[in-house]
C-alpha positions as CSV (number, residue, x, y, z in Angstrom):
1,M,220.1,49.6,-114.6
2,A,222.1,50.6,-111.6
3,L,225.6,49.8,-113.0
4,L,225.1,51.7,-116.2
5,A,223.5,54.6,-114.3
6,A,226.5,54.8,-111.9
7,R,228.8,54.9,-115.0
8,E,226.8,57.8,-116.5
9,E,226.6,59.8,-113.2
10,R,230.4,60.0,-112.9
11,G,230.6,61.5,-116.4
12,R,233.0,60.9,-119.1
13,L,236.5,61.6,-118.0
14,W,238.3,59.5,-120.6
15,R,238.6,59.9,-124.4
16,P,238.1,56.7,-126.5
17,D,241.8,56.5,-127.4
18,E,242.7,56.6,-123.7
19,L,240.1,54.0,-122.8
20,A,241.5,51.8,-125.6
21,A,245.0,52.0,-124.1
22,V,243.7,51.4,-120.5
23,F,241.6,48.4,-121.8
24,R,244.6,46.9,-123.6
25,H,246.7,47.3,-120.5
26,Q,244.0,45.8,-118.3
27,M,243.5,42.8,-120.6
28,S,247.2,42.1,-120.5
29,A,247.6,42.9,-116.7
30,P,248.4,40.0,-114.4
31,V,245.2,38.8,-112.8
32,M,247.1,38.3,-109.5
33,V,248.0,42.0,-109.3
34,D,244.5,43.3,-109.6
35,L,242.6,40.5,-107.8
36,G,245.4,40.1,-105.2
37,G,243.8,42.9,-103.1
38,F,241.2,40.5,-101.7
39,D,241.7,39.0,-98.3
40,A,244.6,36.5,-97.8
41,A,242.4,33.4,-98.1
42,T,241.0,34.7,-101.4
43,A,244.4,35.6,-102.7
44,V,245.6,32.0,-102.0
45,K,242.5,30.6,-103.8
46,L,243.1,33.0,-106.7
47,K,246.7,31.8,-107.1
48,M,245.6,28.1,-107.1
49,L,242.8,28.8,-109.6
50,S,244.9,30.8,-112.0
51,E,247.5,28.0,-112.0
52,A,245.1,25.0,-111.8
53,Q,245.4,22.1,-114.2
54,G,248.3,23.8,-115.9
55,L,246.2,26.7,-117.2
56,L,248.6,29.3,-116.0
57,L,246.1,32.1,-116.6
58,K,248.2,35.2,-116.2
59,S,246.0,38.0,-117.7
60,F,242.4,39.0,-117.9
61,G,242.6,38.5,-121.6
62,E,243.8,34.9,-121.2
63,L,241.1,34.3,-118.7
64,F,238.2,35.6,-120.8
65,H,239.4,33.8,-124.0
66,H,240.4,30.5,-122.5
67,P,238.1,27.7,-123.7
68,S,237.4,26.5,-120.2
69,P,238.3,29.2,-117.6
70,P,237.7,28.4,-113.9
71,V,234.3,29.8,-113.0
72,E,235.5,30.9,-109.6
73,L,238.1,33.1,-111.3
74,L,235.5,34.6,-113.5
75,E,233.3,35.3,-110.4
76,L,236.3,36.9,-108.6
77,T,236.9,39.1,-111.7
78,K,233.2,40.1,-111.8
79,D,233.3,41.0,-108.1
80,F,236.6,43.0,-108.5
81,A,235.0,44.9,-111.4
82,K,231.8,45.5,-109.4
83,L,233.8,46.8,-106.4
84,N,235.5,49.3,-108.8
85,L,232.2,50.3,-110.3
86,D,230.7,50.9,-106.9
87,H,233.7,52.7,-105.4
88,S,233.9,56.4,-106.4
89,D,237.6,56.6,-105.5
90,S,238.6,53.7,-107.8
91,T,241.6,54.3,-110.0
92,L,240.1,52.1,-112.7
93,P,238.0,54.0,-115.1
94,T,234.3,53.2,-114.7
95,E,234.0,52.2,-118.3
96,I,236.8,49.7,-118.0
97,A,235.4,48.3,-114.8
98,G,232.0,47.9,-116.5
99,A,233.6,46.2,-119.5
100,L,235.4,43.7,-117.2
101,Y,232.2,43.1,-115.3
102,Y,230.2,42.2,-118.3
103,T,233.0,40.4,-120.1
104,S,233.4,38.1,-117.1
105,I,229.7,37.3,-117.2
106,A,229.9,36.8,-121.0
107,A,232.9,34.4,-120.6
108,A,231.0,32.3,-118.1
109,L,227.9,32.1,-120.3
110,V,229.8,31.3,-123.5
111,R,232.7,29.2,-122.3
112,L,231.0,27.3,-119.4
113,D,227.3,27.7,-120.1
114,T,227.0,29.1,-116.6
115,R,225.3,32.3,-115.3
116,I,227.3,34.1,-112.7
117,T,225.0,37.1,-112.2
118,Q,221.5,37.7,-110.8
119,L,220.9,40.5,-113.3
120,K,217.6,40.2,-115.1
121,D,217.9,39.3,-118.8
122,A,216.9,42.8,-119.9
123,D,219.6,44.5,-117.7
124,L,222.2,41.9,-118.7
125,R,221.4,42.4,-122.4
126,R,221.7,46.2,-122.0
127,G,225.1,45.9,-120.3
128,L,226.4,43.3,-122.8
129,R,225.2,45.5,-125.7
130,W,226.9,48.5,-124.2
131,T,230.2,46.6,-123.8
132,K,230.0,45.2,-127.4
133,E,229.4,48.7,-128.8
134,Q,232.4,50.4,-127.2
135,P,234.9,51.3,-129.9
136,W,237.8,50.7,-127.6
137,I,237.0,47.1,-126.9
138,D,239.2,44.7,-128.9
139,Q,237.5,42.5,-131.6
140,P,237.9,39.1,-129.8
141,T,236.2,40.5,-126.7
142,Q,233.4,42.1,-128.8
143,Q,232.9,38.7,-130.4
144,L,232.8,37.0,-127.0
145,V,230.2,39.5,-125.8
146,A,228.2,39.1,-129.0
147,K,228.1,35.3,-128.5
148,A,226.8,35.9,-124.9
149,L,224.0,38.0,-126.3
150,E,223.1,35.2,-128.7
151,K,223.0,32.7,-125.8
152,L,220.5,34.9,-124.0
153,G,218.3,34.7,-127.1
154,P,216.1,37.4,-128.6
155,E,214.4,40.0,-126.4
156,P,210.8,39.2,-125.8
157,C,208.4,41.5,-127.7
158,P,206.5,43.9,-125.4
159,E,203.2,42.4,-126.5
160,D,204.3,38.8,-125.7
161,P,202.5,37.6,-122.5
162,V,204.6,36.7,-119.6
163,I,203.7,33.3,-118.4
């Protein structure tokens, strides 16, 4: 899968304890700060979405673990993470960007029963498994990603005919 391959190409620059600290920081970081770099119209939309219906979603952690997060905010988060994955000069570690990418997809699947990616199931499973297996991912996020994997259902057996 292209996203995982890009992650591997850049090599491992961060130790697990450093990634854990960056991930904790990112999960508590204000959504408006990171996503505010989009164009002005998107920034206004982002502010409205994060404050809609009294949700007052301030951080990525609150967004991912809210029972009914705005799908548009999850999509913006996914797009932000993908931009950071695809940009070699990003200050966000590739592993963290990948975790944000897959966690936003997982939150949409689990919380809203909505798919916000065009990834094939096999690629999505691979990315979700990678995210869930990272030792620096907090337990609530690992559980969210595990639930998303369950929603995708079991992988088809290689001998199962494709109809």
